[in-house]
N, C-alpha and C positions, 0 to 999 in steps of 0.2 A: 560604518558598518555596525549593525545592531549587536548588543551584548548577546553572547551565545555560549552554550556549553553542550557537551555530548554526554549522554548517560550510557555507560557501557557495563559489561559484566564479564566474569571469567567464562561463563557458559550460559546456555539457554536455561530458563527456569530459575534464575537467580533473583528475579524481581525487577527487571528493567522497566517493564510496563507499569508496574505498581508505582515505582518511584517517579518515572517520567510523567505519568498522568497526574499523580498527586502533586508534583511540583508545578505542572502547568495550571492545574486548578487552583492551587494555593496562591500562586503569583497573580493569576487572573482576578481572584477574589480580593486581592490586595490592591487592585486598581491598575495593574500593568497590562499593556497590550502584549499578549504572548503569542508568538508564532510557533506552531507545532510541526515537527518534522519526524520522519522515520527513515532510518537507513534500510535499504533493501526494497524488495518488491511487495512486501506485505500490505494487504488492504484493510485488515481488521483493526489493528492497533490505531491507525489514523482516525478511525471512527470514534474511538474513545478520546483521542486527542482533541478532535473537533468539539466533542461534547464538553470537554474541560475548558476550552478556550473561546468557543464561539467563532472560530476561524477554521477554514478548510485544513484538514490534516494533509500534509504533502510528503511525498517520498523523495529520497535522495539516493539514487541507485547508480553507482559508477560503472556497473556492468551494462545495464539496459541503456543508459543515456550517454555513457562515456565520462571519464574523469573531468573533462573540460566543461561539462554542463552542470556539474554539482554546485559550484559556486554561484553561477548565474541563476539556476533554479532556486537555490536557497535565498538569494537576494530578492528575487521576484516574490517569493512567498512571505518573506520577513519585512517587506517594505512597510515603513510607518510604524513598526512595532518597537517596544521597549526591550524585549527579551525574546530570544529564540531558544527553545529546548529541543534537542535532537535525540530521539531514542535510538540506540544502536540495534544491531542484529546479532543473534547467536553470541558466541564468545568474542571478545574484543578484536582478536586477530584472525577470526574466521571469515573468509570471503568466498569468492567463486572458486569452486573446486579446481585445483591444478593451476590456478592463476596467481599464486602468491598472495599479496595483500589486496588485490583488486576487489573492490566493493565491500571490504570489511569496515567495521566501525572505526578501526584505527586509521585506515586509509581516508575515510571521509573526514575524520577529525583533523587530519593533516591538510586536506584540501581546503577546509574551512578555517584553518588556523585557530581551532577552538580547543579550550581545555576540556579534559575528560574527568568525569566523576565515576568511579568504579563502584558498582553495587555488588556486594559480596553476601552470598548466602552463608551466614555464620552459624547455622543451626547445629552443625556437627563438628565444630572446632572451637578452639580458644587461641592458644599461643601460635598455632600454625598459621593463623590468619596473617601474621607479619611476613612469613616467608612467601605466602601467596601474593600479597600486595607488593612486596619487594620485587618479585619476579615480573609482575605486570608493569611496574614502574620503570624497570631497567631494560626490558626486552628491546624496545625501540626508542632510542633517545629523542627521536623526532616527535614522539607522542608525549604530550604534556599531561601527566596524571596529576590533577590538582586537588583531589580529595577522594575520600571513601565514604560510602554510606553502608552501614552494616544492617542487613536485613534478616528477619526471622530470629531476632535475638530472644533468648528464652526467659531471662530474668535480669534484675538489676545487677546481681553478682556476675552473671555471664557477660553483661555489657562492660562491667569493670575490668574483667580479665581481658577482653578483646581490646579495650582502649589501652590498657597497660602494655599489651604486646605490641601495639602500633605506635607507642610513644616515640620509639627510636627509629621508626621507618622513614621519617621525613615527609610522610604523606598525611595531611590532617584528616581527622575523622569529622565529617560534616553532618553526620546523623546516625541514629540507631533506631530501627523500627522493630517493634515487637511483633510476634506472630498474631495475625488478626484475620481469622477465616472469614469474617463478615464482609471484608472488602474484596474478596476474590471474585473474579468474573467466571462464570461457567464456561467450560471448554467442550469442544466437539471434535469430530474427526479431522478438521483442518485448523484447529486452534481455538481461540476464544469465540464465543457466540457474538456475532456482530451487534452493535448498538441498536440497529433498526429492528431487531427481533426482540429486544427487551428494554424498550425505551425508559419506562418508569424505574425498573430495577437498575438500569445503567446509570441513570441520574443519581440515584441513591448511592451506588457504588463509588462514583466519582467524588461525590460529596464526602463520603467516608475516607477515601484516599487523601483528599485535601486535608481533612482534619488530622489523619494519622501523620502526614508529612509535617504539618504545622507543629504538632506536639514533639515529633522526634528529630527534626532536622534544623540546622542552623541556616535559616533562610537568608539572613543578612550575609553570612559568609559565602553561601552559594551564589547569591547575586553579585557580590564583590568579585568572585572568581569569574563569573560570566562576563563582567565588565572589563576584566583584564585580558580578554581575548586579543590575539594579534591582529594587526591591520590586514585588511583584504581589499584589493582594488580590482575593479572589473565592472562590466556592465551587467545589469540584471537581465534575465531572460525575458523576452517580449513575445507574447503570442501573436502580436501584430505582424511578426515576420512571415506569417503564412497568409496575410491578407491579400485579396485579389483586387487589383486596381480596376476601376471603371466597371464594376459589376453592374449589370442592368438593375433597374428598380425592382424591389421585391426580394425578400429573403426566404429561401426554402425552409420549411419546417422540418427539423430533424428531431424525431421522437427518441428519447433516451429512457430505457427501462430502469426503474428503481424499485423502492419498497423493500420489504424483508427478504424477498427471494433473490434480488439482484442488487447487492450492496457493494460490489467490487468495481471501483472506477477511480481513475486518477483525475484530480481537479483540472489538470492542464488540458485534458481531452475536450471538455466542454468549452474551455477558454479558446482553444484552437478552432473548434467548430464555429464558435461565435465570431472570431476574428476573420475566418474564411468566408463569412457572409451568411451563416445559418441562423435561424431562430430556433434555439434549443429549448425543447419543451419536455418535461418529465412526465412519466405515467407509471402506474403500478399494475403489472400484469395479474396480481392477485385479486384486484378489485375493479379496475377499469374495464368496461366491456367493449370499449372502442378505442382506437388510436386517436391521438390529438387531432383536432380539425386541421385538414390540409397537409397531413403528413406526407412528405416527399422522400424521406429516408428514415431508416431505423437503426439504432445502435442498442445492442443488448449485451451488456458486459458480464462480468463474473458474479458469482454468488452461490446460493445454496438451493437451487430448484429441486434437488433430491429430497430436501426436507419438506418441501411444499408441493410435491408432485400431485397429490389429490386435489388441492385447491387450484393449482394452475390448470389441471385437466378439466376441472368443473367449470372454468370460465371459457366455455365453448365459443361465445361470441367473439372474444378477443383472439382466441386461437384461429378462428376462421378469418378474422380481419388481417392477422399477420400473414397467413397463408396467401390471401388474395393480394396483399401488397407485394410479397415476394414473387408471386406468379406474374405480376404486372411488369416485373423487371426493375422495380425501384431498388435503389441501393440499400443493402442490409448488411451491417457489420456485427457479427456475433462471436464473442469470445467465451470459451469454456462453458459457463452456465447458459449463455446464449446459444451455444452449439447444442446443448442438451435440449433446450426448449424448442429448437427447430426440428428435432428428430420426430420419427413417427410415434415413439413411445419412450417413456422413462420409467423403469421399474414396473412395466406393465400398464402404466397409465398413459392414455393418449395425449400427445403433445401436438404441435402445430402441423406436423407432417410435411414440412417443406423439404426435408432431406430424407432420402430413402435409406434410413439407418435407425438403429435402436440403441438406447442407452440403458445402463444398469449400474448399480453400485458394485464396487470391486473390493477385494480384500487388501490389495496393495495400494499404497499411496504413491502417486507419481509426482515427483518434486524435483525441480532443478532448472538452472539456466539453460538456454538453448541458442545455438547459432542457427539462423534460419535464412533461407533464400526462397523468394516467391517462385513457385513452379508455374503458375498460370496468371495471365493478365486478370486483374480484378478491379473492383471499385476502390480498393485501398492502394494498390501498387501494381506497376507493370512487372511482368515476369523478369526475373533476374535481380530484383531488388533484394539487397542483403541487409538484415538487421538482427538485433538480439532480442530474445524473448524469454519467457518464464512459464513453466508448467506447474500447476498446483491443483491436483484433483484426486479424488478417490472414486472415480467412475470410469467406465469403459464405453466407448461408442463402437458399434460393429455395423458395417465396416469402419475402419479408422480413417479412410480417405475415399473420396469420390473419384469418378473418371477424370476430373480435373482437380487435382489436389491443391490445397492452399499453400503449404510450405514443404520444402525439403529440409530436414533437420540433420545436422552433422555431428551432434553430440548429445548424450553419451553413445548413441548408436545412429547409424544412417538409416533414415526412413522418410517416407512422405506421410503427410497427415492433413486432415481438414478437407473442406469442400468449397469449390467455386462453381456456381451455376447461376446463369442469368446475372442479376445484380447482387447475389448473395456471396459473402465471404464469411465462412464459419470455421472455427478452429479452436483447439484447446489452448493455443499459445497466446499468452498475454503479452502485449507490447506497450511501450511507452511512446506516445506519438511525439513528445517533445524532441526525441532523438531523430525523428523523420517527419517534420511538420508537413511535408508534402502529402502525407496520408490524409490529413484533415482537408487540405485544399482540394485534392483529387475527389474525395468523397462528396464534398459540398458541390463541386462543379458538376458531378454526375446527378446530384439531387436537383440542381438548378436547371439542368438540361431536360429534366422530365423523362 
């Protein structure tokens, strides 16, 4: 099993992404093959991880995929690597609401038998840091807290006081990072601005993070900690599990939206589509005026179409091509941003007009895990299929469901949402297909059937 460690924190905003991305970049620049991972459903941080390592950023979500898939998915992503760095989510013990430790950083660290490095925002404390670290180290004896990295340290004297306080804690200090505004990534209504929207600046930010981590952290000590991870036995996840035997010659083309407006996707989805027999081809709805040649099916994932509504609307040839494909009955899978793109309009700007609905920005953020059941037969799943999903948006679609809804949701309130019509499945709910590989197989089979 690859050397590995988990980067956790007492709360959001402590600097997990700063430290995790900086470590990934620093170790990669040192010549190690680094596998990047993120606990939870977040799509944005893995983009920075991928930039730092040159490998796909992968999510480990014990709620969406189930605890039993966390280890196999990790092993699949980390195959052939020297080191794996796993960035946690929220506070270390914060998981799915009302579900105990499920899907928390602590839970994933135990599933992986990986040591934890705690990133502490030390900007407003000195001696109290020892009590904080002691609490996190002793709360769950099954979690191995192997070290602390002090973030936002104000001065040499401040660092000295923090280290003195932690001397008797039994948890080694593996680094101290000063406040450095120049390495912060800009944020927006759903978190960090994705890498695809600020490529040059993101490259510079990641390089600055690597330099900050090299200066402030004990890289040898951190690598030694990662190499001390416990043994883990089991098979790696294999996308070939959804392969269709004896498929006729010819692979249907599945076009997958990308670019700055559609940055949210899990790497495993393309792998599953490919294993199921599809030829996966990317395109950018901001610039490409036609779908890839021979497109038999279309996948439009999440992202920020609300930021690019004028540009998406201005690309009338592509909007027309998408509408014609949907009208033909071809399979179309649209999640969140894809749902918005298929509506008649977004914030008053014409979209593809596939769905008789309109979308707009909202004041309230909709965020959380969902228990879902398929209400209608679709290109993704037969009615009655149960799975878990995640919502993450600050937009509203009116109406929220069509005559044939996509999902019935059971938490936090009971409602139906989304649209199924002809070959279109459009919904706000993000799902992880590794938990139900039959989704990719069914989708490709419909594409191949024409």
